[in-house]
C-alpha positions in Angstrom: 24.7 283.3 30.9 26.5 279.9 30.7 24.9 277.2 32.7 27.1 275.0 34.9 28.3 272.3 32.6 28.9 269.5 35.0 25.8 267.3 35.7 26.4 267.6 39.5 24.1 270.6 39.7 21.8 268.7 37.2 18.3 270.0 36.5 18.2 272.6 39.4 21.0 274.7 37.9 20.0 274.2 34.3 16.4 275.1 34.8 17.1 277.9 37.2 19.6 279.4 34.8 17.2 279.1 31.9 14.5 280.8 33.9 16.8 283.7 34.7 18.0 284.0 31.2 14.4 284.2 29.9 14.1 287.7 31.2 17.7 288.8 30.9 18.9 288.0 27.4 15.9 289.7 25.8 17.4 293.1 26.7 20.3 292.8 24.2 18.6 292.1 20.9 20.0 294.3 18.2 19.9 297.5 20.1 21.4 300.7 18.7 21.8 302.4 22.0 20.6 302.5 25.6 17.1 301.3 26.3 14.4 304.0 26.2 10.9 303.9 27.6 8.4 302.7 25.1 5.8 305.1 23.6 3.1 302.4 23.9 0.2 303.5 26.1 0.3 300.1 27.7 3.2 297.9 28.9 1.3 294.8 27.8 -0.2 295.8 24.5 1.4 296.8 21.2 0.6 300.3 19.8 1.4 298.9 16.4 -1.2 296.1 16.1 -3.0 296.0 19.5 -1.9 292.5 20.3 -0.5 291.3 23.6 3.2 292.5 23.7 5.4 292.9 26.8 8.1 295.0 25.2 7.0 298.1 27.2 7.1 296.1 30.4 10.6 294.9 29.6 11.8 298.4 28.8 10.8 299.6 32.2 11.1 296.7 34.5 14.6 297.2 36.0 15.4 296.0 39.4 14.3 292.7 40.8 11.9 290.8 38.7 9.9 287.7 39.7 10.3 284.7 37.4 8.3 281.5 37.1 9.5 278.7 34.8 7.6 275.4 34.3 9.6 272.2 34.5 8.4 269.5 32.1 11.4 267.1 32.1 10.1 263.5 32.7 13.5 262.5 34.3 12.8 264.6 37.3 9.0 265.1 37.0 6.7 268.1 36.4 7.1 271.1 38.6 8.1 274.7 38.8 11.2 276.8 39.0 11.1 280.4 40.2 13.1 283.2 41.7 14.2 286.8 41.5 16.6 288.4 39.1 18.3 291.8 39.2 19.0 293.0 35.7 21.2 296.0 35.0 21.0 298.0 31.8 23.2 296.7 28.9 26.0 298.8 27.5 25.3 301.3 24.7 25.7 300.6 21.0 24.7 297.0 21.7 25.1 295.3 18.3 24.7 291.6 18.0 27.0 289.8 20.5 27.8 293.0 22.5 26.3 295.0 25.4 25.2 292.1 27.5 23.4 293.0 30.8 24.8 292.3 34.3 22.7 289.8 36.1 22.3 288.7 39.8 19.8 286.0 40.5 18.5 283.6 43.1 16.0 280.8 42.5 14.7 277.4 43.4 12.8 274.5 41.9 10.6 271.5 42.9 8.8 268.7 41.1 6.1 266.2 41.9 8.7 263.4 42.0 10.3 265.0 45.1 13.2 266.8 43.4 14.1 270.2 44.7 17.0 272.6 44.6 18.2 276.2 45.0 20.7 278.2 42.9 22.3 281.6 42.9 24.4 283.3 40.3 26.0 286.6 39.2 27.2 287.6 35.7 29.3 290.8 35.3 30.8 292.6 32.3 33.9 294.7 32.6 36.3 296.8 30.5 33.8 298.0 27.9 32.2 294.5 27.4 35.6 292.8 26.8 35.6 290.8 30.1 32.8 288.7 31.5 32.8 287.0 34.9 30.4 284.4 36.2 29.9 283.0 39.7 27.3 280.3 40.6 26.3 278.2 43.6 23.7 275.5 43.9 22.3 272.6 45.9 19.8 270.0 44.9 18.2 266.7 45.8 17.1 264.9 42.7 15.5 261.5 42.2 16.5 259.7 39.0 16.6 256.4 37.1 19.8 254.7 36.1 19.6 252.9 32.7 23.2 251.9 32.5 26.1 253.2 30.4 25.9 252.5 26.7 24.0 249.4 25.6 23.2 247.9 29.0 20.3 245.6 28.1 19.6 244.5 31.6 18.5 247.9 32.7 16.6 249.1 29.7 13.2 248.1 31.1 14.0 247.9 34.8 16.2 250.9 35.7 17.5 251.4 39.2 16.3 254.3 41.3 18.8 256.6 42.9 19.2 260.1 44.4 21.8 262.7 43.8 22.4 265.5 46.3 25.0 267.8 44.8 26.4 270.9 46.5 28.9 273.0 44.5 29.8 276.1 42.5 31.5 277.4 39.5 33.6 280.5 38.8 34.6 281.6 35.3 36.1 284.5 33.4 36.2 284.9 29.6 37.8 287.6 27.5 36.7 288.9 24.0 39.4 288.6 21.4 39.8 292.0 19.9 36.5 293.4 18.5 35.5 290.0 17.2 32.7 287.6 18.2 35.3 285.2 19.6 35.7 284.7 23.4 38.3 282.7 25.3 37.8 281.7 28.9 38.8 279.6 31.9 36.6 278.3 34.7 36.9 276.3 37.9 34.2 273.9 39.2 34.0 272.2 42.6 31.2 270.1 44.0 30.6 267.4 46.5 27.8 264.9 45.8 26.0 262.3 47.8 24.7 259.3 45.9 22.1 256.9 47.2 20.8 253.9 45.3 17.5 252.2 46.2 19.1 248.8 45.7 21.4 246.6 47.8 25.1 246.3 47.1 25.9 243.7 44.4 22.6 244.3 42.5 23.2 243.5 38.8 23.9 246.6 36.8 24.7 248.7 39.8 27.6 251.0 38.8 30.7 251.4 41.0 30.3 254.6 43.0 31.2 256.4 46.2 28.5 257.4 48.6 30.1 260.8 48.9 32.3 262.0 46.1 34.1 265.3 45.1 35.0 266.7 41.8 37.2 269.7 41.1 38.6 270.9 37.8 39.4 273.7 35.4 37.5 274.3 32.1 39.1 276.2 29.3 36.5 277.4 26.7 36.5 279.0 23.2 33.3 280.2 21.7 32.0 282.2 18.7 28.6 284.0 18.6 27.3 285.9 15.6 23.6 285.3 16.1 21.4 288.3 15.3 19.1 287.6 18.2 20.0 285.9 21.5 16.4 284.8 22.1 14.9 283.6 18.8 17.6 283.9 16.2 16.9 284.0 12.5 20.5 284.1 11.2 24.0 283.6 12.6 26.2 281.0 14.2 27.0 279.9 17.7 29.9 277.5 18.3 31.7 276.5 21.5 34.5 274.1 22.5 35.0 273.2 26.1 37.5 270.9 27.8 36.9 270.0 31.5 40.1 268.7 33.3 39.2 267.2 36.7 41.9 266.1 39.1 42.7 265.3 42.7 45.2 268.1 42.6 42.3 270.5 41.9 40.2 269.3 44.8 38.4 266.2 43.5 38.9 262.5 44.3 39.0 261.3 40.7 41.0 261.9 37.5 39.0 262.4 34.4 38.3 264.7 31.4 35.3 265.8 29.5 35.3 267.5 26.1 32.3 269.2 24.6 31.8 270.6 21.1 28.5 272.3 20.0 27.6 274.2 16.8 24.3 275.9 15.9 23.5 277.7 12.7 20.4 279.7 11.6 19.6 280.2 7.9 16.8 282.6 6.8 15.3 280.6 3.9 12.5 283.3 3.4 11.4 286.3 5.4 8.9 284.0 7.2 10.9 280.8 7.2 14.0 280.0 9.3 16.0 276.8 9.3 18.0 275.9 12.4 20.8 273.3 12.5 22.4 272.0 15.7 25.1 269.4 16.4 26.8 268.3 19.6 29.7 265.9 20.5 30.5 265.1 24.1 33.4 262.9 25.1 34.5 261.6 28.5 37.8 259.9 29.5 39.2 258.5 32.7 37.5 257.7 36.0 34.3 259.6 35.4 31.6 259.3 38.0 28.6 257.5 36.4 26.3 260.5 36.9 28.7 262.8 35.0 28.9 260.7 31.9 27.5 262.4 28.8 23.9 261.6 27.7 21.8 262.2 24.6 19.4 265.1 25.2 17.1 266.8 22.7 13.3 267.2 22.4 11.6 263.9 22.8 14.4 262.1 24.7 14.3 261.8 28.5 17.4 263.3 30.2 20.1 260.8 31.4 18.3 257.8 29.9 20.9 257.3 27.1 24.3 257.6 28.7 27.7 256.6 27.4 31.4 257.4 27.5 30.8 259.3 24.2 27.7 261.0 22.8 26.9 262.6 19.5 23.6 264.2 18.5 22.0 266.5 15.9 18.7 268.3 15.5 17.0 270.3 12.7 14.2 272.8 13.2 12.1 274.7 10.7 10.0 277.7 11.9 7.3 279.2 9.8 5.8 282.6 10.7 2.3 281.5 9.7 0.0 284.4 10.6 0.6 287.8 12.3 2.4 286.9 15.6 1.9 283.1 15.4 4.4 280.6 14.0 4.6 276.9 13.6 7.7 274.8 14.2 8.7 271.3 13.2 11.8 269.4 14.4 13.6 266.1 14.3 16.7 264.9 15.9 18.9 261.8 16.3 21.7 260.8 18.7 23.8 257.9 19.9 25.6 257.0 23.2 28.4 254.5 23.2 31.3 253.1 25.3 34.1 252.7 22.7 34.6 254.1 19.2 35.8 250.7 18.1 32.8 248.7 19.5 29.7 250.0 17.7 27.6 247.2 19.2 27.9 249.0 22.6 26.2 252.1 21.1 22.6 253.0 21.6 20.9 255.3 19.1 17.6 257.2 19.4 15.5 259.3 17.0 12.7 261.8 18.0 10.8 264.7 16.5 7.7 266.8 16.9 5.9 270.0 16.3 4.8 273.1 18.2 3.7 276.8 17.9 5.1 280.1 19.0 3.6 283.5 19.8 5.7 286.7 19.3 5.5 288.0 22.9 7.9 290.9 22.7 8.4 292.1 19.1 11.0 294.8 20.0 13.2 292.0 21.4 12.4 289.2 19.1 11.0 287.1 22.0 8.8 284.2 21.0 7.1 281.8 23.5 5.1 278.6 22.9 4.7 274.9 23.3 6.3 271.9 21.7 5.2 268.3 21.8 7.8 265.7 21.0 7.5 262.0 20.2 10.4 259.6 20.8 10.9 256.1 22.0 8.9 256.6 25.2 5.8 258.6 26.0 5.2 262.0 24.3 6.9 265.0 26.1 5.5 268.5 26.4 7.9 271.4 26.5 7.2 275.1 27.4 9.6 277.2 25.3 10.8 280.7 26.0 12.7 281.7 22.9 14.8 279.1 21.1 14.7 275.5 22.3 18.6 275.7 22.0 18.9 278.7 24.3 22.6 279.6 24.7 23.1 283.1 26.0 
């Protein structure tokens, strides 16, 4: 399930979609046919080794399922996201990249900083898993800090407080190219956003903005997915190119473009050792609202702190299956946000890394869960992980 790319739905949509995906994508991991009820005498214990394992529960828990997902992002504060998801059975002969489930979900979130939001979405597959449609709606009220675009030294230590209240939605369809792992798609996004700064007009560093703004645009996409596991991959590649074209003619009040490129590759160095590589490039052009500018975001870096017209980042992760169901991970990443390719002095760079552990919670589906602690330029950040930290269903 693809999250709404534009930042107008911000953390509410991202975290809500991630929570829904936690339950949904696990159903499609390397299946040879339709799901069958497990032979385990318990839905929460493995008949193989006696350890806690929810494979049996996931086999049988069709219909609406309650979901709770912790929020640990410092930009919006600590809190919870939760909701209900209806998950239909995936198609038969579900090899890697095929037989995805249909999903309908509603959810909400809140944090101790006063952020809250609601989101609803539906993903359907048609024509023998060749056509996928997605529809999503969301509303949120989010309190954030503005650190400037690029190397804005005046705001580094004294950011400006502001609130975003976006209301919008997205509709998208994508079609599989032949019997390959390639998909081509087209989406439409529309949102109206209220922006309120806790600062008087004319404050140094305050960006130009409209109190109420609208964005409307189409988003062509092309992506490739050969991962062997949608949840905790051990081999394969995911790559996606997206071009967002926003215009007054499409319902907005500004003309701008956003281009996003992402690639992830998983290499099995040993049966118990997996190397993961990820790289992102995000570019923006035209009259982009400041809150839709790209920002550096990986473990250890606060969301929306390092914004720029153009952003590039990379992260490396090594996971070691240490003992039985337990594994250790180590990761390091770096990124930069800048205003102009020809003016490097306007670029801000950041490096962060950390470590964590995982527990194999559903062996049949390759579902691992755990905690990461990351160290960057600010205070340490704790992340609760369901599957890969780079979850892209």
